[in-house]
C-alpha positions in Angstrom: 105.6 128.9 129.0 109.4 128.9 129.0 111.6 131.3 127.3 112.8 128.5 125.0 109.3 127.9 123.8 108.8 131.3 122.2 110.2 132.3 118.8 112.4 135.4 118.5 113.0 137.8 115.7 116.7 138.3 115.2 117.5 141.9 116.2 121.1 141.9 115.2 123.0 140.6 112.2 125.0 138.1 114.3 122.3 136.9 116.6 121.5 133.2 116.1 118.0 132.2 114.8 115.7 131.9 117.8 113.2 129.3 116.8 110.7 127.1 118.7 112.2 123.9 120.2 111.5 120.6 118.6 108.1 119.3 119.5 105.2 117.5 117.8 102.0 119.5 118.0 98.5 118.0 118.5 95.2 119.3 117.4 93.8 120.9 120.6 90.5 121.9 118.9 87.7 119.7 117.7 88.3 118.9 114.0 85.9 120.6 111.6 83.0 118.9 110.0 81.6 119.9 106.7 79.5 116.8 106.0 76.9 115.0 108.1 77.3 111.4 109.2 74.7 110.4 106.7 76.6 112.1 103.9 79.9 110.4 104.9 78.1 107.1 104.9 76.6 107.9 101.4 80.1 108.6 100.1 81.3 105.3 101.7 78.5 103.2 100.1 79.0 104.9 96.7 82.7 104.2 96.9 82.1 100.5 97.5 79.7 100.5 94.5 82.3 102.1 92.3 84.8 99.4 93.2 82.3 96.6 92.6 80.9 98.0 89.3 83.8 100.0 87.7 86.8 98.7 89.6 90.4 99.7 89.2 92.8 99.1 86.3 95.8 97.5 88.1 98.9 97.1 85.9 101.0 94.9 88.3 100.5 91.2 87.8 101.3 90.4 91.4 98.8 92.9 92.8 96.0 91.5 90.6 96.9 87.9 91.8 96.8 89.0 95.5 93.4 90.6 95.0 92.1 87.6 92.9 93.0 85.2 95.7 90.9 87.3 98.1 87.9 87.0 95.8 88.1 90.1 93.6 86.9 89.7 90.0 89.8 90.1 87.5 89.2 90.6 83.8 92.5 91.4 82.1 93.9 94.4 84.0 90.5 95.5 85.4 89.9 94.4 89.0 86.5 94.7 90.6 86.7 94.5 94.4 83.8 93.3 96.5 82.8 95.3 99.5 83.5 92.4 101.8 87.1 92.6 100.9 87.3 96.3 101.7 85.3 96.0 104.9 87.7 93.3 106.2 90.7 95.4 105.2 89.4 98.2 107.3 89.6 96.1 110.5 93.4 95.5 110.4 95.5 98.7 110.0 96.7 100.6 113.1 94.9 103.8 113.9 98.2 105.4 115.1 101.8 104.8 114.0 105.2 105.6 115.6 107.8 106.3 113.0 111.3 105.7 114.3 114.0 108.3 113.3 117.8 107.8 113.3 117.7 110.1 116.3 115.1 108.8 118.7 114.3 112.3 119.9 113.0 112.9 116.4 110.5 109.9 116.4 107.1 111.1 115.4 103.6 109.7 115.8 101.0 109.7 112.9 97.3 109.4 113.8 94.9 110.5 116.5 95.4 114.2 117.1 99.1 114.2 116.3 100.4 116.6 113.6 103.6 116.2 111.6 104.8 118.7 109.0 106.8 117.6 106.0 108.6 119.8 103.5 107.8 120.3 99.8 108.7 117.1 97.9 109.6 116.2 94.4 109.6 119.4 92.2 112.1 119.3 89.3 112.9 123.0 89.8 114.0 125.2 92.6 114.3 129.0 93.0 115.7 131.8 95.1 116.1 135.5 94.8 119.8 135.3 94.0 119.9 132.6 91.3 116.4 132.6 90.0 114.4 129.6 88.8 116.5 126.6 87.7 116.5 122.8 87.5 117.3 121.2 90.9 120.7 119.7 91.6 122.1 117.4 94.2 123.6 120.4 96.0 120.2 122.0 96.2 118.7 118.8 97.4 121.4 118.8 100.1 120.6 122.4 101.1 116.9 121.7 101.5 117.7 118.6 103.5 119.8 120.8 105.8 116.9 123.3 106.2 114.6 120.4 107.1 117.1 119.3 109.7 117.7 122.8 111.1 114.1 124.0 111.5 112.4 122.2 114.4 108.9 122.7 113.1 109.7 120.4 110.1 109.3 116.8 111.3 110.4 114.7 108.3 113.0 114.9 105.6 110.4 114.6 102.9 111.4 113.3 99.5 114.4 115.6 99.0 112.3 118.8 98.4 113.8 119.2 95.0 114.9 116.5 92.5 118.6 116.2 91.8 118.4 116.4 88.0 122.2 116.5 87.6 122.4 112.9 88.7 121.2 110.1 86.3 117.8 108.7 87.3 119.2 105.2 87.6 121.3 106.2 90.6 119.8 109.4 91.7 117.9 107.8 94.6 121.2 106.4 96.0 122.8 109.9 96.2 119.7 111.6 97.6 119.3 108.9 100.3 122.9 109.2 101.2 122.3 113.0 101.6 119.5 112.3 103.9 121.4 109.7 106.0 124.3 112.1 106.5 122.6 115.5 106.7 119.6 114.7 108.8 118.5 112.4 111.6 114.7 112.9 111.1 112.2 110.4 109.6 112.9 110.0 105.9 110.7 109.6 102.8 111.8 106.7 100.5 111.2 106.3 96.8 108.8 103.6 95.5 109.0 104.4 91.8 110.8 101.2 91.1 111.7 98.0 93.1 115.4 98.7 93.2 114.8 102.3 94.2 112.6 101.2 97.1 114.7 98.4 98.4 117.9 100.4 98.1 116.3 103.4 99.9 115.0 101.2 102.7 118.4 99.6 103.1 120.1 103.0 103.5 117.5 103.9 106.1 118.2 100.7 108.0 122.0 101.2 107.8 121.7 104.7 109.0 119.8 103.5 112.1 122.4 100.8 112.7 119.8 98.1 113.3 119.2 94.5 112.2 116.8 93.4 109.5 114.6 91.9 112.2 114.4 95.1 114.2 113.7 97.1 111.1 110.7 94.8 110.4 109.2 95.6 113.8 109.9 99.4 113.7 108.4 101.5 110.9 111.3 103.8 110.0 110.4 105.4 106.7 107.4 106.3 104.6 106.6 106.5 101.0 103.8 108.2 99.0 101.8 106.2 96.4 99.7 108.2 94.0 97.1 106.5 91.9 96.8 107.5 88.3 93.3 108.9 88.6 90.8 108.0 87.5 90.8 104.4 88.7 94.3 103.2 87.6 97.2 101.9 89.7 100.5 101.6 87.8 103.0 98.8 88.3 105.6 100.8 90.4 102.9 102.1 92.7 101.3 98.7 93.2 104.8 97.3 94.0 105.3 100.1 96.5 102.1 99.3 98.4 103.0 95.6 98.5 106.7 95.8 99.5 106.1 98.6 102.1 103.4 96.5 103.7 105.6 93.3 103.7 108.4 95.3 105.4 106.0 97.0 107.9 106.9 100.4 106.7 104.5 103.3 106.2 102.6 103.6 102.9 100.7 106.9 102.3 98.3 106.4 99.5 97.1 109.6 97.9 94.8 109.7 94.9 95.4 112.8 92.7 91.8 113.7 92.0 91.5 117.1 90.4 87.8 117.9 90.0 87.0 118.7 86.4 90.0 116.9 85.0 90.8 113.5 86.6 87.7 113.4 88.7 84.0 114.6 88.3 83.5 118.3 88.4 81.5 118.1 91.5 83.3 117.8 94.9 81.0 115.0 96.0 81.9 113.0 92.9 85.6 113.7 93.3 85.5 112.6 96.9 83.8 109.3 95.9 86.5 108.7 93.4 89.3 109.6 95.8 87.8 107.4 98.5 87.3 104.4 96.2 90.9 104.6 95.0 92.2 104.9 98.5 90.1 101.9 99.7 91.3 99.7 96.8 94.9 100.4 97.8 94.1 99.8 101.4 92.7 96.4 100.5 95.9 95.5 98.6 98.1 96.7 101.5 96.2 94.6 104.1 96.1 91.5 101.9 99.9 91.8 101.4 100.3 92.0 105.2 97.4 92.4 107.6 98.1 95.2 110.1 100.6 97.0 107.8 100.8 100.7 108.6 98.7 102.6 106.1 97.9 106.4 105.8 94.7 107.6 104.1 95.9 110.4 101.8 93.8 113.1 100.1 94.7 115.5 97.4 91.4 116.5 95.9 91.4 120.0 94.4 90.1 121.6 91.3 91.4 122.8 88.0 91.1 126.3 86.4 88.3 125.7 83.9 89.7 128.5 81.7 93.2 127.0 81.3 93.0 123.4 82.7 95.8 124.2 85.1 95.6 122.7 88.6 94.4 125.2 91.3 95.4 124.9 94.9 94.5 126.8 98.1 91.0 127.2 96.8 87.7 127.1 98.7 87.1 123.7 97.0 90.4 122.4 98.2 89.7 123.5 101.8 86.3 121.8 101.7 87.9 118.6 100.4 90.5 118.7 103.1 87.9 118.8 105.8 85.6 116.2 104.2 88.5 113.8 103.6 89.5 114.1 107.3 86.0 113.0 108.2 86.4 110.0 105.9 89.7 109.1 107.5 88.3 109.3 111.0 85.4 107.2 109.9 87.9 104.5 108.9 90.1 105.1 112.0 93.1 105.7 109.6 95.8 108.3 110.0 95.2 111.1 107.5 97.7 112.8 105.1 96.9 116.1 103.5 99.0 119.0 102.1 99.7 122.7 102.3 99.7 124.1 98.8 99.4 127.0 96.5 99.4 127.7 92.7 101.4 131.0 92.8 104.4 131.5 90.5 106.2 133.9 92.8 106.6 134.5 96.6 103.8 137.1 96.7 100.4 137.7 98.3 98.8 134.9 96.3 101.4 132.4 97.6 100.7 133.6 101.2 96.9 133.6 101.2 96.5 130.3 99.3 99.0 128.6 101.6 97.2 129.9 104.7 93.8 128.8 103.3 95.0 125.3 102.4 97.0 124.8 105.6 94.0 125.9 107.7 91.8 123.3 105.8 94.5 120.7 106.5 94.8 121.5 110.2 91.1 121.8 110.9 90.4 118.8 108.8 92.4 116.8 111.3 95.5 116.2 109.1 98.1 114.0 110.8 100.8 114.2 108.2 100.8 117.5 106.4 103.3 117.4 103.5 104.5 120.2 101.2 104.2 122.4 104.3 107.4 124.4 103.5 108.7 125.6 100.2 105.9 124.5 97.7 105.4 126.8 94.7 103.8 126.7 91.2 101.4 123.9 92.1 104.4 121.7 93.0 106.7 122.4 90.1 109.2 124.5 92.1 110.8 124.4 95.6 111.5 127.9 96.7 114.1 128.7 99.4 112.3 132.0 100.3 108.9 130.3 100.5 110.5 127.6 102.7 111.6 130.3 105.2 108.2 132.1 105.1 106.4 128.8 105.7 108.6 128.0 108.7 107.3 131.2 110.4 103.7 130.2 109.5 104.2 126.6 110.9 105.6 128.0 114.1 102.6 130.3 114.4 100.3 127.2 113.9 102.3 125.3 116.6 102.0 128.2 119.0 98.3 128.6 118.2 97.8 124.9 119.0 99.7 125.1 122.3 97.2 124.6 125.2 95.9 127.8 126.8 96.8 128.1 130.5 93.9 129.1 132.8 95.0 129.1 136.4 95.3 131.7 139.2 98.7 132.9 138.0 97.5 133.3 134.3 94.2 134.9 135.3 96.4 137.7 136.9 94.1 138.9 139.7 97.1 140.4 141.6 98.1 142.3 138.5 94.7 143.8 138.2 94.7 144.8 141.8 98.1 146.4 141.4 97.1 148.4 138.3 93.5 149.3 139.2 91.1 151.3 137.1 92.6 153.6 134.4 96.1 152.3 134.8 98.3 150.3 132.4 100.0 147.0 132.7 103.4 147.8 131.1 105.1 148.3 134.5 103.1 145.7 136.5 105.2 143.1 138.3 103.2 140.4 136.5 104.1 141.9 133.1 107.8 142.5 133.9 108.2 138.9 135.0 106.8 137.6 131.7 107.2 140.2 128.9 110.2 138.6 127.3 108.3 135.3 126.7 104.7 136.5 126.8 103.9 136.3 123.0 105.2 134.6 119.9 107.7 136.7 118.1 108.0 136.0 114.4 111.0 135.1 112.3 109.7 137.1 109.2 106.8 139.2 110.1 107.7 142.8 111.0 105.7 144.5 113.7 107.5 147.8 113.9 105.6 150.9 113.1 106.1 152.6 109.7 108.8 155.0 110.8 110.9 152.3 112.5 110.4 150.0 109.6 111.4 152.7 107.1 114.5 153.6 109.1 115.6 150.0 109.0 115.6 150.0 105.2 111.9 149.1 104.6 112.7 145.3 104.4 110.1 143.2 102.4 109.1 139.7 103.5 110.8 138.0 100.6 114.2 139.8 101.4 113.9 138.8 105.1 113.1 135.2 104.0 116.2 135.2 101.8 118.4 136.3 104.7 116.7 133.7 107.0 117.4 130.6 104.9 121.0 131.7 104.3 121.5 132.2 108.0 119.9 128.8 108.7 122.4 127.1 106.3 125.2 129.0 108.0 124.1 127.9 111.4 123.3 124.3 110.4 125.4 121.6 112.0 125.6 118.1 110.6 124.0 115.6 113.1 126.3 112.9 114.5 126.4 109.6 112.6 128.8 106.9 113.6 131.6 106.9 111.0 131.4 103.1 110.7 127.7 103.4 109.7 128.5 106.1 107.1 131.2 103.9 105.7 128.6 101.1 105.3 126.2 103.5 103.6 129.0 104.8 101.3 130.1 101.3 100.3 126.5 100.3 99.6 125.9 103.3 97.4 129.1 102.7 95.5 128.3 99.0 95.0 124.7 99.6 93.9 125.8 102.4 91.7 128.3 100.1 90.0 125.6 97.6 89.5 123.4 100.1 87.7 120.9 101.1 90.4 117.4 101.1 89.0 117.1 100.0 85.3 115.9 102.8 83.1 115.3 103.0 79.3 117.4 106.1 78.8 
């Protein structure tokens, strides 16, 4: 293990952040199983029965037409999908996808044992210790984009981490995507909440990569997330997103939002059947629009607080659902998206333990794309700067945990044991002195000093250390190179589309 591989805790105010280098981890353990193969098959069969008997309400005319031509039974907006349609759709999508970033060194792979961490995405609010909780702005959006670029354990630029509410919704996507193109060279999320938003966003991604339309069609370069309106409803923008992303060979991540007890049955088995049925319906639409289109099986099954009705995250039920959904995704040979979540309202112990619980379920469930992995608070209503910094330390620990364990003559240290002998210690052994600086992961936030040392240093709390870390990261951030000619093209495109009105809204 090289010195560059190990994280370092800054020991002086002016010392640069010592983080792990860019790499994409893989699951080196066997993914967990919570259901038997017979139980997985029972959920699969029940899901097909749901689609045949209950079906989906699909609001987009084009989507209903595509399914009808394949033999689905359409009555008004209700579409009942035969199992033969679903079974055929399962034969065409790729089991693993390469997503091409603006900087090829930041390409990522989704599927198999590969793991990619994405940041919190989409909250209307953001917060930090200095300015409190507030509506997100384009400046905040840019800061979170910079943090995504700076920290190597974040593999995508997500969907902006916080919404830019100071920009009108008709043109907001243009400014956010321009932020991403300029401030980051990692794989970007694109909006699919309207045809203009989607096509504009994809064009900015293409321009930033400086490639032709033909090359763009052969190289997945962006991803979107489509959420069904559970139970059993797919609205028009989401249906459009599935179709257009498939036609353009870009990655569509379909994630039913199935909260047990509210939008899904109160039992986890029932919620998993509903989640699975909705995901399979969207898979069928994707593969009918373009066989072989890259598709990611997404899961977001959790539960609600039955006392208040509020969504709950980082629960035992969420962890079980993460693992079960991973089994379903592997049964279908599809890449698997899951999330790292919590329902805490402040950066406190609840935020920490719920995040660790949900993240462990996502990792051991075999998650390939783990979104909301840095900065998520309040069940997704707020992006927190301090939580982002804390989560980075946690994600680095996960990466280090997943690094293969060396077992060779050098690592087994027989010579060191001979040198020390019975009753000695290894602090001064040659083997130790050659490796002590890089032997163990050193955290960015956690404080391992004893009480007296910690107290003498001012008794710093984790949230205060996180506050200093994200500020230092923004200070050290450097904008990645982008050919000025390409940025001029992006700028001109944004200005032209803004003048044309962007996405039509009713306000």
